[in-house]
C-alpha positions as CSV (number, residue, x, y, z in Angstrom):
1,M,19.0,-72.6,6.7
2,A,16.6,-71.2,9.3
3,S,18.9,-68.3,9.8
4,T,19.0,-67.5,6.1
5,E,15.2,-67.7,5.9
6,T,14.9,-65.3,8.9
7,T,17.3,-62.8,7.4
8,T,15.4,-62.9,4.1
9,A,12.1,-62.4,5.8
10,Q,13.6,-59.4,7.7
11,E,14.8,-57.9,4.5
12,E,11.5,-58.4,2.9
13,T,9.6,-56.8,5.8
14,G,12.2,-54.1,6.2
15,A,12.0,-52.8,2.7
16,P,8.5,-51.3,3.1
17,D,9.7,-49.8,6.4
18,G,12.6,-48.1,4.6
19,R,10.3,-46.7,2.0
20,N,8.0,-45.4,4.7
21,D,10.8,-43.8,6.5
22,L,12.0,-42.0,3.3
23,A,8.4,-40.9,2.6
24,S,8.2,-39.5,6.1
25,V,11.4,-37.6,5.7
26,E,10.2,-36.1,2.4
27,A,6.9,-35.2,4.0
28,G,8.7,-33.5,6.8
29,L,10.8,-31.5,4.4
30,D,7.7,-30.4,2.5
31,A,6.1,-29.3,5.7
32,L,9.1,-27.2,6.5
33,D,8.9,-25.5,3.1
34,T,5.2,-24.9,3.4
35,V,4.2,-21.6,5.0
36,Q,1.3,-22.2,7.4
37,V,-1.1,-19.3,7.3
38,K,-3.9,-19.4,9.9
39,R,-6.8,-17.0,10.3
40,V,-6.1,-14.6,13.2
41,P,-9.0,-14.0,15.7
42,I,-10.5,-10.6,15.6
43,S,-9.6,-10.1,19.3
44,H,-5.9,-10.7,18.5
45,T,-6.0,-8.2,15.6
46,L,-7.7,-5.5,17.8
47,L,-5.3,-6.1,20.6
48,H,-2.0,-6.1,18.7
49,K,-2.8,-4.0,15.6
50,V,-5.5,-1.5,16.4
51,L,-5.1,-0.8,20.1
52,P,-1.4,0.3,20.1
53,P,-1.8,3.2,17.5
54,V,-5.0,4.3,19.2
55,V,-3.3,4.4,22.6
56,A,-0.4,6.3,21.0
57,V,-2.8,8.9,19.5
58,L,-4.6,9.3,22.8
59,L,-1.2,9.8,24.6
60,V,-0.2,12.5,22.2
61,L,-3.6,14.3,22.6
62,A,-3.2,14.0,26.4
63,V,0.3,15.5,26.4
64,W,-0.9,18.2,24.0
65,K,-3.8,19.1,26.3
66,L,-1.5,19.1,29.4
67,L,0.9,21.5,27.6
68,V,-2.1,23.8,26.8
69,L,-3.4,23.7,30.4
70,A,0.1,24.4,31.7
71,E,0.3,27.5,29.5
72,V,3.8,26.7,28.3
73,T,3.4,29.2,25.4
74,D,0.8,31.6,24.0
75,D,-2.5,30.3,22.7
76,Y,-1.9,31.5,19.2
77,K,1.3,29.3,19.1
78,L,-0.2,26.2,20.7
79,P,-4.0,26.1,20.4
80,D,-6.2,23.7,22.3
81,P,-6.9,20.4,20.5
82,S,-10.6,21.4,20.4
83,A,-9.7,24.4,18.2
84,V,-8.2,22.1,15.6
85,W,-11.3,19.9,15.8
86,H,-13.5,22.9,15.2
87,S,-11.4,23.8,12.1
88,L,-11.8,20.2,10.8
89,R,-15.5,20.4,11.5
90,A,-15.9,23.7,9.7
91,L,-14.2,22.3,6.6
92,W,-16.5,19.3,6.7
93,L,-19.6,21.4,7.1
94,Q,-18.5,23.7,4.2
95,G,-18.1,20.6,2.0
96,T,-14.5,21.5,1.2
97,L,-12.6,18.9,3.2
98,G,-12.9,16.1,0.7
99,D,-12.0,18.4,-2.2
100,I,-8.9,19.6,-0.5
101,V,-7.7,16.1,0.3
102,W,-8.6,14.7,-3.1
103,T,-6.8,17.5,-5.0
104,S,-3.5,16.5,-3.4
105,V,-4.1,12.7,-3.3
106,S,-5.0,12.6,-7.0
107,R,-1.9,14.6,-7.9
108,G,0.3,12.5,-5.7
109,L,-1.0,9.1,-7.0
110,L,-0.9,10.2,-10.7
111,G,2.6,11.5,-10.2
112,F,3.7,8.3,-8.5
113,L,2.3,6.2,-11.3
114,A,4.2,8.2,-13.8
115,A,7.3,7.8,-11.7
116,L,6.7,4.1,-11.5
117,A,6.4,3.9,-15.3
118,I,9.7,5.7,-15.7
119,G,11.7,4.4,-12.7
120,T,11.0,0.6,-13.3
121,P,12.6,0.3,-16.8
122,L,15.3,2.8,-15.8
123,G,16.2,0.6,-12.8
124,L,16.3,-2.5,-15.0
125,L,18.6,-0.8,-17.4
126,V,20.9,0.5,-14.7
127,A,21.0,-2.9,-13.0
128,R,21.7,-5.0,-16.1
129,V,23.9,-2.8,-18.3
130,K,27.3,-2.1,-16.8
131,I,28.1,1.1,-18.8
132,V,24.7,2.6,-18.0
133,R,25.2,1.8,-14.3
134,A,28.6,3.4,-14.4
135,A,27.1,6.5,-16.0
136,L,23.8,6.9,-14.3
137,G,24.2,5.0,-10.9
138,P,26.0,7.9,-9.1
139,I,23.6,10.4,-10.6
140,L,20.5,8.5,-9.3
141,S,22.1,8.2,-5.9
142,G,22.8,12.0,-5.9
143,L,19.3,12.9,-7.0
144,Q,17.8,10.7,-4.3
145,S,19.7,12.6,-1.6
146,L,18.8,16.0,-3.1
147,P,15.9,17.6,-1.2
148,S,13.0,17.7,-3.6
149,V,12.1,21.2,-2.5
150,A,15.2,22.4,-4.4
151,W,13.5,21.5,-7.7
152,V,10.4,23.7,-7.1
153,P,12.0,27.1,-8.2
154,A,13.4,25.5,-11.3
155,A,10.2,23.7,-12.2
156,V,8.2,27.0,-11.8
157,I,10.6,28.8,-14.1
158,W,10.5,26.1,-16.7
159,L,6.8,25.2,-16.6
160,G,5.1,28.0,-14.7
161,I,2.8,27.7,-11.7
162,T,0.9,24.8,-13.3
163,D,0.1,21.1,-12.6
164,S,3.0,20.3,-14.9
165,A,5.4,21.9,-12.5
166,M,3.9,19.8,-9.7
167,Y,4.3,16.6,-11.6
168,A,7.9,17.5,-12.6
169,V,8.8,17.9,-8.9
170,I,7.2,14.6,-8.1
171,L,9.0,12.8,-10.8
172,L,12.4,14.2,-9.9
173,G,11.8,13.2,-6.3
174,A,10.4,9.7,-6.8
175,V,12.0,8.2,-9.9
176,P,15.5,7.9,-8.3
177,S,14.1,6.1,-5.3
178,I,12.1,3.6,-7.4
179,A,15.0,2.9,-9.7
180,N,17.5,2.5,-6.9
181,G,15.1,0.2,-5.0
182,L,14.9,-2.1,-8.1
183,V,18.6,-2.0,-8.6
184,S,19.2,-3.0,-5.0
185,G,16.6,-5.8,-5.3
186,I,18.2,-7.2,-8.5
187,D,21.7,-7.1,-7.0
188,Q,20.4,-9.5,-4.3
189,V,18.9,-12.0,-6.8
190,P,21.0,-15.3,-6.6
191,P,22.9,-16.0,-9.9
192,L,21.4,-19.4,-9.9
193,Y,18.0,-17.9,-10.7
194,L,19.4,-16.2,-13.8
195,R,21.1,-19.3,-15.0
196,A,17.9,-21.3,-14.5
197,G,15.9,-18.6,-16.4
198,R,18.4,-18.8,-19.3
199,T,18.1,-22.6,-19.4
200,I,14.4,-22.4,-19.9
201,G,14.7,-19.6,-22.5
202,A,13.7,-16.7,-20.2
203,T,16.1,-14.1,-21.6
204,G,15.8,-10.4,-22.5
205,L,12.4,-8.9,-21.6
206,R,10.9,-12.3,-20.8
207,G,13.7,-13.0,-18.4
208,A,13.2,-9.6,-16.8
209,W,9.5,-10.1,-16.4
210,H,9.5,-13.7,-15.4
211,V,12.7,-14.0,-13.4
212,L,14.3,-10.7,-12.4
213,L,11.2,-8.7,-11.2
214,P,9.7,-11.6,-9.2
215,A,13.0,-12.4,-7.6
216,A,13.7,-8.7,-6.8
217,L,10.2,-8.0,-5.4
218,P,11.2,-7.4,-1.7
219,G,13.8,-4.7,-2.7
220,Y,11.5,-3.3,-5.4
221,I,8.6,-2.9,-3.0
222,S,10.9,-1.1,-0.5
223,G,11.8,1.2,-3.3
224,L,8.1,1.8,-4.2
225,K,7.4,2.7,-0.5
226,Q,10.2,5.1,-0.5
227,G,9.2,6.4,-3.9
228,W,5.7,7.2,-2.6
229,A,7.1,8.9,0.4
230,F,9.2,11.1,-1.9
231,S,6.3,11.7,-4.2
232,W,4.1,12.9,-1.3
233,R,6.9,15.1,0.2
234,S,7.7,16.6,-3.1
235,L,4.1,17.4,-3.8
236,M,3.6,19.1,-0.5
237,A,6.8,21.2,-1.0
238,A,5.5,22.2,-4.5
239,E,2.1,23.1,-3.2
240,L,3.5,25.2,-0.3
241,I,5.8,27.2,-2.5
242,A,4.0,27.4,-5.9
243,S,0.5,28.1,-4.6
244,S,-2.0,29.6,-7.1
245,P,-5.8,29.7,-7.3
246,D,-5.5,28.2,-10.8
247,L,-4.1,25.0,-9.2
248,G,-7.1,24.4,-6.9
249,L,-6.9,24.1,-3.1
250,G,-4.7,21.2,-2.0
251,L,-3.4,20.3,1.4
252,G,-0.1,22.2,0.8
253,Q,-1.8,25.4,-0.3
254,Y,-4.4,25.1,2.5
255,L,-1.4,24.9,4.9
256,E,0.2,28.0,3.4
257,N,-3.1,29.9,3.4
258,A,-3.5,29.1,7.1
259,R,0.0,30.4,7.8
260,T,-0.7,33.6,5.9
261,D,-3.9,34.1,8.0
262,S,-2.0,33.3,11.2
263,D,-4.5,30.5,11.7
264,M,-2.6,28.1,14.0
265,P,-5.4,25.6,14.3
266,G,-5.6,25.5,10.5
267,V,-1.8,25.1,10.3
268,L,-1.9,22.1,12.7
269,L,-4.9,20.7,10.9
270,G,-3.1,20.8,7.6
271,I,-0.1,19.1,9.1
272,I,-2.3,16.4,10.6
273,L,-4.1,15.8,7.4
274,I,-0.8,15.5,5.4
275,L,0.5,13.0,7.9
276,F,-2.8,11.1,7.9
277,V,-2.9,10.7,4.1
278,G,0.8,9.6,4.0
279,I,0.3,6.9,6.7
280,A,-3.1,5.8,5.2
281,I,-1.7,5.2,1.7
282,D,1.2,3.2,3.2
283,L,-1.0,1.1,5.4
284,I,-3.6,0.4,2.7
285,V,-1.4,-0.2,-0.3
286,F,2.3,-0.8,0.4
287,S,2.4,-2.5,3.8
288,P,-0.1,-5.3,2.8
289,M,1.8,-5.8,-0.5
290,E,5.1,-6.1,1.3
291,R,3.8,-8.5,3.9
292,R,2.3,-10.7,1.2
293,V,5.5,-10.9,-0.8
294,L,7.6,-11.7,2.3
295,R,5.0,-14.3,3.5
296,N,5.0,-16.0,0.1
297,R,8.7,-16.4,0.4
298,G,8.5,-17.8,3.9
299,L,10.2,-14.7,5.4
300,L,7.2,-13.5,7.4
301,A,5.2,-16.6,8.3
302,G,4.0,-15.1,11.6
303,A,2.7,-11.9,10.0
304,R,-1.0,-11.2,9.4
């Protein structure tokens, strides 16, 4: 009798312990699924994010200066870094530096937005309709591998040396990259997501907006980054070849004018500005977007 009472007491006291253990396990699983985001100290950011590129730039400048001092080639082929700085300062004092940069940046961004508006529905169509994929998939891949500079002569003949020709070259260079990036992202969406979407009534355009696009975001953003790179490269190729006073002075035309004048400091300055704008847009727009998407999916918990 005493043994039975003891066993009953143990069961009664053990039940809460079992429930507590189960709650602890569930809490532990929830903690594993939760991405812990902590604020990074400024010193850590400066040391790991700012210092490395600054050191890399200083090393490039040091090597450049050493090559000039060693006189590995003529001055008109490899000018001193100070000559490039003087060219930059002259543009600034003339008040034309901002106009030159903005002329190209505004064209590039507007062309990219147009490519985004065309490439996104095209990518959805190719990814979800088999006959369209069979017909357009290889063409998109071929267009993506075609150098965008090849479109410049055709665009000039079709549209003349106008802004329309510039935008046509940008579209032909960027749309395939954006569409293919979305197709690749959709191909990696687990079928379970699609079945769950259909179960709750998310079909057609609603399913594309609420299920497909969010699930395919990592691949889609990679396509957007590549699309911007193609947009910028296409625009620079168009401005270099189809230069005209009617188009305004952009970075590509500035670079071509410097080449015509045998102004090597101006040529190097144009190259540096083109590189700077491309990197800046990626760092300001696309890289934070990509990190946020990956972090929200628990794929980049340590990133800041």
